[in-house]
N, C-alpha and C positions, 0 to 999 in steps of 0.2 A: 757468642752472638753479638751482633752490632748493637747500636743504640736504640733499637726499636723495643717496644714493650714485649714481654714474653708472649709467644704465640702469634705475634703479628706476621712474621715471615715464616710461612708454613714450610718453605723449602729448607730453611735453616733448622727448623724443628725436626723435620724428617731426617736431614743429614746427621744431626746430633744423635737422634735415636738409633740410626743405623751404626754410627760410630761407637756408641756405648755398647750396643748389643755385640758388635764384632769384637770389641776389646775384651769384653767378658768371655766370649767364646774362645778367643785366642789365648788369653793369659791365665784364666783360672786353673785349667788342668795342668799347666806348666809349673805351678807352684809345688807340685808333688812329683815332678818328673814323669808324668804320665800323659801321653798324647790324648788329644780330644777324640781321635778315632778309636783309640783303645777304650776310653771311657764310654763312648756312645755304643760301641760294639758290645762290650760287656753288659752295659745297661740294657740294651735291646734283648740280649740273650736271657738276662735275668727276668725281664718283664714278660717276654713273649715265649720263652722256652727255646729248646734246641732248634736250629735252623740249618738249612743247606748253605754251603759257602757262597753259591751264586746268589741266593736270596739275600744273604748278609751284604754282599758287595753292592747289590742294587739298592738295598735299603739305606746303606751308608753313603751311597753316591761315589764309590771308588771303583776303579777297574778291578776285575777279578784277580789278575796277578798281584796287585797291591794287597788285596784282602787275603790271598793265599799266604803272602809273606808275613802279614800281620798275624794271622792265625798260627803260623808256624812259630813265631816268636812268643805269642801268648801261650801256646802249648808247651814250649820249652820252659817257660816260667811257671807252669802249672796252673795257669789262670783259666784255661779252657781244655776240653778234651773232646775227642771224636767218639761218638756213640753210633750204634747201628740205627738206621732209619726203620722204625717198626712197619712202615708201609712198603718199604723196598729194602730187603735184606742186603742187597748189593751196594747200597748207598750209605753214606755216613752223614750224620748231623753234627754240628758243632754245639757244645753245651758249656755253659759257665760252670766252673768247679767251685767247691766251698772256698778255696783260696781266692778265686776271682771275686766271689761275693764278699769276702772279707775286705779285699782291696777296695771295692766299691763303697762299702760301708765306712771304711776308714777315710776315704777321699771325701765322702759326703760330710762326715763328722768334722773333719779338719776344715773343710770349706765353710761349713756353717758356723763353727767357732770363730774363724777368722773374720767372716762377714759380720757376725753379730758384734764382734769387738769394734769393727769400723763404725757401724751404725751407732753403737752405744756411746761413742766419743762425740757424736754430733749433739749440738744444743737441741733441746726439746722441740723448738719451732722448726728446725731443719729436719728432724726425724719425722715430724708430722707432715711437713711439705713433701718429704721423700715418699712417705706412705701414700699420700694423695696422688703424687705423680705416678707411682707404681700401679695404683688402681686404674689410672687412665692408660698407662703405657702397656700394661700386660696384655690386654686384649688386642692391642695393635700389633705387638710383637708376635703374638700367636697367629695373627692373620698374615704376618710376613713369612712364616715358615713355609707354606706351600710355594711361595714365590722363589725362595732359596732352593727348594727341592727341584725346581724346574731348570736351574742353571745347568748348562752342559757340563758333562764329566770333566772336560779339560780345564774347567774353571774352578772345580771343587778340590777338596783335600787329597786327590789321588797321589800327589807327589809327597804328601806328608804322612801317609798311613803308617801308624806304628811308631812314629818318632816322638 
């Protein structure tokens, strides 16, 4: 930021917040060689239960062919499985497997250890400042989510699904 006092240039603050959020979203999953789309898809299945492929594609903001390819790769790795839809025996649902749940748990554990180590190395005053900033930033970031969900499909992760 320029020589202005923190918070004076709201445009700079907003841009910095978007940059930090985008950097975290892009780079944290890559530390374990797992794509963001893989993690969010597995996480959604873990939280919400089995889902149809079309619903997963819509929820993740990717084209159905991209989601089909991702699910095929995840199925080959044993991370998801196809199960019968109890409401329509002709249809299949995608469900996370125990292996997929273990991958999510390991990713979360590794991420938390790594981030805890980074924060632990900060001086106490900076840790306190970070905590204060997060208390302010977290509700703002949560309000940003619906805006990002409205971005047209061509501008979201459809070209990176499963990478």
